[in-house]
VEXKE-664435 format. One line per field, with one value per residue: y, x, z of N, C-alpha, C, O in turn; chain; residue number from 0. Coordinates in steps of 0.05 Angstrom, whole numbers, plus 5000, padded with zeros to 4 digits. Example, Ala and Ser with C-alpha at 12.3 -4.5 7.8 and 13.67 -1.06 7.14 Angstrom:
# VEXKE-664435
n.Y c(4886	4955)
n.X c(5264	5257)
n.Z c(5156	5142)
ca.Y c(4910	4979)
ca.X c(5246	5273)
ca.Z c(5156	5143)
c.Y c(4934	5001)
c.X c(5264	5258)
c.Z c(5156	5157)
o.Y c(4934	5023)
o.X c(5285	5268)
o.Z c(5169	5161)
chaine c(A	A)
num c(0	1)
***
This chain:
# VEXKE-664435
n.Y c(7781	7742	7692	7673	7676	7634	7571	7512	7448	7386	7332	7263	7235	7187	7117	7096	7138	7146	7138	7077	7037	7075	7068	7070	7034	7027	7014	6959	6933	6949	6925	6871	6869	6877	6830	6791	6804	6793	6737	6719	6734	6701	6651	6652	6655	6606	6570	6581	6568	6514	6494	6505	6475	6424	6413	6415	6373	6331	6332	6323	6278	6233	6220	6195	6210	6265	6268	6250	6292	6332	6315	6324	6380	6398	6384	6419	6468	6463	6462	6514	6543	6526	6547	6602	6608	6598	6641	6683	6678	6688	6737	6751	6705	6665	6653	6630	6594	6535	6466	6430	6429	6404	6351	6341	6341	6299	6256	6254	6239	6189	6160	6163	6133	6083	6067	6033	6054	6107	6158	6182	6227	6262	6277	6301	6344	6370	6385	6424	6467	6512	6537	6553	6590	6630	6646	6667	6709	6740	6755	6782	6826	6850	6867	6890	6935	6959	6921)
n.X c(1280	1235	1183	1175	1223	1254	1277	1241	1254	1229	1225	1229	1181	1166	1184	1158	1154	1206	1256	1266	1324	1353	1348	1360	1413	1443	1423	1411	1460	1487	1458	1466	1520	1521	1494	1532	1574	1549	1540	1594	1610	1576	1594	1646	1637	1611	1651	1688	1659	1651	1704	1716	1677	1688	1740	1728	1691	1724	1761	1728	1697	1707	1752	1725	1670	1677	1693	1647	1614	1640	1631	1576	1577	1605	1569	1529	1554	1557	1502	1489	1516	1488	1438	1450	1463	1413	1384	1412	1399	1345	1316	1329	1330	1296	1232	1219	1246	1286	1275	1316	1361	1346	1351	1404	1407	1371	1395	1444	1426	1403	1449	1477	1445	1448	1501	1547	1589	1577	1547	1483	1464	1511	1523	1476	1473	1520	1506	1468	1500	1503	1456	1466	1503	1471	1443	1485	1501	1454	1449	1497	1490	1447	1466	1515	1514	1548	1583)
n.Z c(8893	8860	8862	8811	8785	8801	8781	8772	8783	8766	8811	8822	8866	8886	8883	8840	8804	8789	8739	8703	8717	8744	8797	8867	8887	8931	8985	8980	8968	9014	9054	9041	9050	9106	9119	9103	9139	9187	9181	9179	9231	9262	9245	9265	9321	9327	9314	9355	9401	9390	9393	9447	9474	9454	9474	9529	9535	9520	9562	9608	9596	9549	9494	9452	9459	9455	9401	9376	9390	9360	9308	9304	9312	9268	9228	9242	9230	9175	9164	9181	9142	9096	9108	9109	9055	9032	9053	9030	8976	8978	8966	8912	8877	8897	8928	8976	9033	9024	9039	9039	9072	9118	9107	9116	9172	9185	9158	9187	9238	9226	9210	9258	9292	9269	9265	9304	9336	9344	9383	9397	9428	9440	9387	9370	9407	9392	9340	9353	9368	9336	9349	9402	9389	9366	9411	9443	9410	9410	9464	9469	9433	9459	9509	9498	9455	9417	9397)
ca.Y c(7756	7733	7663	7665	7675	7609	7549	7490	7423	7365	7310	7241	7234	7159	7099	7092	7160	7145	7124	7051	7036	7095	7063	7071	7006	7028	6999	6930	6924	6954	6905	6846	6871	6871	6801	6776	6809	6777	6709	6714	6735	6677	6629	6653	6648	6578	6555	6584	6552	6486	6488	6505	6452	6399	6409	6410	6345	6313	6331	6313	6252	6217	6229	6185	6227	6291	6266	6249	6320	6346	6307	6340	6409	6403	6383	6444	6489	6459	6470	6543	6553	6522	6566	6628	6608	6601	6669	6701	6676	6692	6759	6753	6681	6648	6666	6617	6578	6507	6447	6411	6427	6385	6325	6338	6333	6272	6237	6252	6224	6161	6148	6161	6111	6057	6060	6023	6070	6134	6163	6201	6251	6282	6286	6320	6369	6383	6398	6448	6488	6537	6550	6566	6614	6650	6656	6683	6733	6756	6766	6801	6850	6862	6880	6906	6941	6968	6899)
ca.X c(1277	1207	1179	1175	1251	1267	1270	1231	1261	1213	1240	1210	1175	1163	1198	1143	1159	1234	1260	1279	1353	1365	1340	1382	1422	1460	1413	1412	1488	1494	1445	1480	1546	1515	1488	1558	1588	1535	1546	1622	1611	1563	1611	1669	1627	1605	1677	1700	1643	1657	1730	1715	1661	1702	1761	1715	1680	1747	1773	1710	1686	1727	1757	1704	1647	1684	1693	1619	1605	1653	1616	1551	1582	1612	1544	1516	1566	1548	1474	1489	1524	1466	1418	1459	1461	1385	1376	1425	1384	1317	1304	1335	1324	1275	1211	1217	1269	1283	1276	1337	1381	1336	1361	1429	1402	1359	1416	1462	1413	1401	1476	1484	1430	1455	1530	1551	1608	1568	1527	1464	1462	1532	1521	1453	1481	1539	1491	1455	1519	1496	1434	1479	1515	1450	1437	1508	1500	1432	1457	1519	1479	1429	1481	1538	1504	1568	1599)
ca.Z c(8879	8861	8859	8783	8776	8808	8764	8787	8770	8778	8823	8828	8894	8894	8866	8815	8786	8781	8713	8707	8714	8761	8825	8887	8893	8954	9008	8975	8972	9041	9071	9036	9064	9134	9121	9102	9164	9208	9177	9187	9260	9273	9240	9284	9347	9327	9315	9381	9419	9383	9404	9476	9483	9447	9494	9555	9534	9520	9589	9628	9588	9535	9467	9435	9463	9444	9372	9369	9391	9338	9283	9304	9309	9239	9213	9249	9214	9147	9165	9182	9115	9078	9116	9099	9026	9026	9059	9010	8951	8983	8952	8884	8862	8908	8944	9002	9040	9017	9061	9033	9093	9138	9099	9129	9200	9185	9151	9209	9259	9217	9212	9287	9305	9257	9269	9331	9352	9347	9404	9386	9444	9435	9360	9370	9421	9375	9319	9364	9376	9322	9365	9424	9377	9364	9438	9450	9394	9419	9490	9464	9422	9478	9531	9487	9429	9398	9388)
c.Y c(7747	7703	7655	7664	7649	7587	7525	7465	7400	7342	7287	7238	7205	7142	7094	7113	7160	7129	7097	7052	7056	7091	7064	7043	7005	7012	6969	6920	6928	6932	6877	6846	6866	6842	6785	6779	6793	6748	6702	6715	6710	6653	6629	6645	6618	6561	6557	6567	6522	6478	6486	6480	6426	6393	6402	6381	6325	6310	6317	6285	6235	6229	6219	6202	6254	6290	6264	6277	6336	6340	6323	6370	6415	6402	6408	6467	6487	6468	6500	6555	6549	6542	6594	6630	6612	6630	6688	6701	6683	6714	6759	6729	6665	6664	6654	6601	6549	6490	6426	6408	6409	6357	6320	6328	6305	6251	6233	6235	6194	6147	6144	6138	6084	6048	6055	6042	6098	6136	6186	6228	6271	6293	6307	6346	6384	6398	6424	6470	6514	6551	6565	6592	6637	6663	6675	6710	6752	6770	6787	6827	6865	6878	6896	6914	6950	6945	6887)
c.X c(1248	1206	1181	1204	1264	1258	1261	1238	1244	1231	1220	1206	1172	1180	1184	1149	1188	1236	1274	1309	1367	1357	1365	1389	1438	1449	1415	1440	1497	1482	1458	1507	1542	1508	1514	1574	1575	1541	1575	1624	1598	1580	1635	1660	1622	1631	1690	1685	1649	1684	1729	1700	1675	1724	1749	1704	1703	1759	1754	1698	1707	1731	1736	1679	1653	1684	1665	1607	1615	1639	1591	1556	1590	1588	1528	1527	1558	1519	1472	1497	1502	1443	1425	1457	1431	1375	1388	1409	1354	1304	1306	1326	1300	1256	1208	1242	1265	1285	1299	1357	1372	1345	1388	1425	1390	1379	1436	1451	1409	1428	1483	1470	1438	1484	1535	1568	1599	1547	1509	1464	1485	1531	1498	1460	1502	1526	1477	1474	1513	1473	1446	1493	1495	1443	1460	1507	1477	1438	1478	1508	1460	1444	1505	1530	1525	1585	1589)
c.Z c(8882	8857	8829	8772	8782	8789	8781	8771	8783	8788	8828	8858	8904	8876	8840	8795	8775	8755	8719	8701	8731	8790	8842	8895	8918	8978	9004	8980	9001	9059	9066	9050	9094	9138	9121	9128	9187	9206	9186	9218	9272	9268	9259	9312	9349	9329	9342	9402	9415	9396	9434	9487	9477	9467	9521	9556	9534	9548	9609	9621	9575	9507	9448	9436	9450	9413	9361	9369	9367	9312	9282	9300	9280	9222	9218	9234	9185	9145	9165	9155	9095	9083	9106	9069	9017	9031	9039	8984	8954	8967	8922	8868	8871	8925	8972	9007	9033	9042	9058	9057	9116	9132	9112	9158	9202	9178	9173	9231	9251	9219	9241	9300	9294	9262	9298	9348	9357	9369	9395	9402	9439	9406	9358	9384	9405	9352	9329	9373	9361	9336	9389	9414	9374	9391	9447	9435	9403	9446	9487	9453	9441	9500	9522	9459	9408	9386	9362)
o.Y c(7746	7690	7632	7652	7641	7585	7520	7461	7397	7334	7292	7239	7200	7151	7088	7108	7172	7110	7094	7066	7055	7110	7059	7029	6984	6997	6954	6899	6912	6923	6862	6825	6852	6830	6766	6760	6782	6734	6682	6699	6699	6635	6607	6630	6605	6542	6538	6554	6507	6456	6468	6467	6407	6370	6384	6367	6304	6288	6300	6271	6224	6245	6234	6209	6266	6309	6274	6284	6351	6357	6334	6383	6436	6418	6419	6485	6508	6481	6512	6575	6567	6552	6609	6651	6626	6641	6707	6721	6683	6710	6765	6732	6654	6686	6667	6594	6539	6498	6407	6386	6400	6340	6297	6309	6289	6230	6210	6219	6176	6124	6124	6125	6063	6024	6071	6045	6113	6117	6207	6249	6294	6317	6328	6367	6409	6420	6443	6490	6535	6576	6587	6612	6660	6686	6696	6731	6776	6793	6808	6849	6889	6899	6914	6900	6948	6950	6869)
o.X c(1238	1226	1188	1208	1284	1235	1273	1228	1245	1250	1198	1226	1176	1190	1197	1149	1194	1222	1290	1318	1392	1360	1387	1374	1447	1464	1421	1444	1512	1496	1461	1516	1558	1517	1517	1586	1589	1546	1579	1639	1610	1582	1642	1674	1628	1632	1702	1698	1651	1686	1741	1709	1674	1726	1760	1708	1701	1767	1763	1689	1725	1715	1728	1667	1635	1676	1659	1592	1600	1636	1584	1540	1582	1585	1515	1512	1552	1511	1456	1485	1497	1431	1408	1449	1425	1360	1374	1406	1340	1283	1288	1314	1286	1262	1196	1257	1242	1295	1300	1368	1388	1347	1394	1438	1399	1380	1445	1465	1412	1429	1495	1481	1436	1489	1527	1563	1611	1531	1518	1464	1480	1537	1501	1454	1503	1534	1476	1465	1517	1471	1437	1495	1501	1438	1455	1511	1481	1432	1478	1516	1456	1435	1514	1538	1519	1600	1601)
o.Z c(8905	8849	8823	8751	8768	8782	8802	8748	8807	8775	8837	8873	8928	8855	8820	8771	8755	8750	8737	8683	8734	8806	8833	8908	8926	8990	9023	8993	9011	9078	9085	9060	9107	9158	9138	9137	9203	9226	9199	9230	9292	9285	9269	9325	9369	9344	9352	9418	9434	9408	9446	9505	9493	9477	9535	9576	9547	9556	9624	9639	9589	9497	9429	9415	9437	9400	9340	9351	9355	9295	9260	9286	9270	9203	9200	9225	9172	9125	9150	9147	9078	9064	9095	9058	8998	9015	9031	8971	8934	8955	8908	8846	8855	8934	8989	8989	9035	9063	9074	9061	9131	9150	9119	9167	9218	9191	9178	9243	9268	9229	9248	9318	9308	9262	9315	9372	9372	9372	9386	9389	9435	9402	9345	9373	9406	9345	9314	9384	9372	9334	9396	9428	9380	9393	9458	9447	9405	9449	9500	9461	9439	9508	9536	9440	9384	9367	9352)
chaine c(A	A	A	A	A	A	A	A	A	A	A	A	A	A	A	A	A	A	A	A	A	A	A	A	A	A	A	A	A	A	A	A	A	A	A	A	A	A	A	A	A	A	A	A	A	A	A	A	A	A	A	A	A	A	A	A	A	A	A	A	A	A	A	A	A	A	A	A	A	A	A	A	A	A	A	A	A	A	A	A	A	A	A	A	A	A	A	A	A	A	A	A	A	A	A	A	A	A	A	A	A	A	A	A	A	A	A	A	A	A	A	A	A	A	A	A	A	A	A	A	A	A	A	A	A	A	A	A	A	A	A	A	A	A	A	A	A	A	A	A	A	A	A	A	A	A	A)
num c(0	1	2	3	4	5	6	7	8	9	10	11	12	13	14	15	16	17	18	19	20	21	22	23	24	25	26	27	28	29	30	31	32	33	34	35	36	37	38	39	40	41	42	43	44	45	46	47	48	49	50	51	52	53	54	55	56	57	58	59	60	61	62	63	64	65	66	67	68	69	70	71	72	73	74	75	76	77	78	79	80	81	82	83	84	85	86	87	88	89	90	91	92	93	94	95	96	97	98	99	100	101	102	103	104	105	106	107	108	109	110	111	112	113	114	115	116	117	118	119	120	121	122	123	124	125	126	127	128	129	130	131	132	133	134	135	136	137	138	139	140	141	142	143	144	145	146)
***
């Protein structure tokens, strides 16, 4: 068999050479699937932490303080969902993250300072529960990489 007997089929070597419409769409859908799985995992961790902390605060302090914490934690979950929505739209529709979700935090703090029955510190710490979720997730992936 000589080299001239073999047929040579040209193959595109770069994305620029590939014909439009035939791009490999697998990585984009795979990465979005990973994003959705990560978001679901973070949401579950946040809800579990919220439940544990709510019950602990109720036992060690009072129901009023625990409910204030729960208000902040619910706002934190909404904030996390808004952040996930912004990240989801980042590549396809938008070029940068919006600042609208900060209005949620600012509004929550304004209501907490103006309403007599609400306490700012438990609400603020409840809002930061999603940050604790990120720490738990980071430690979990650092020490248990298969999880």
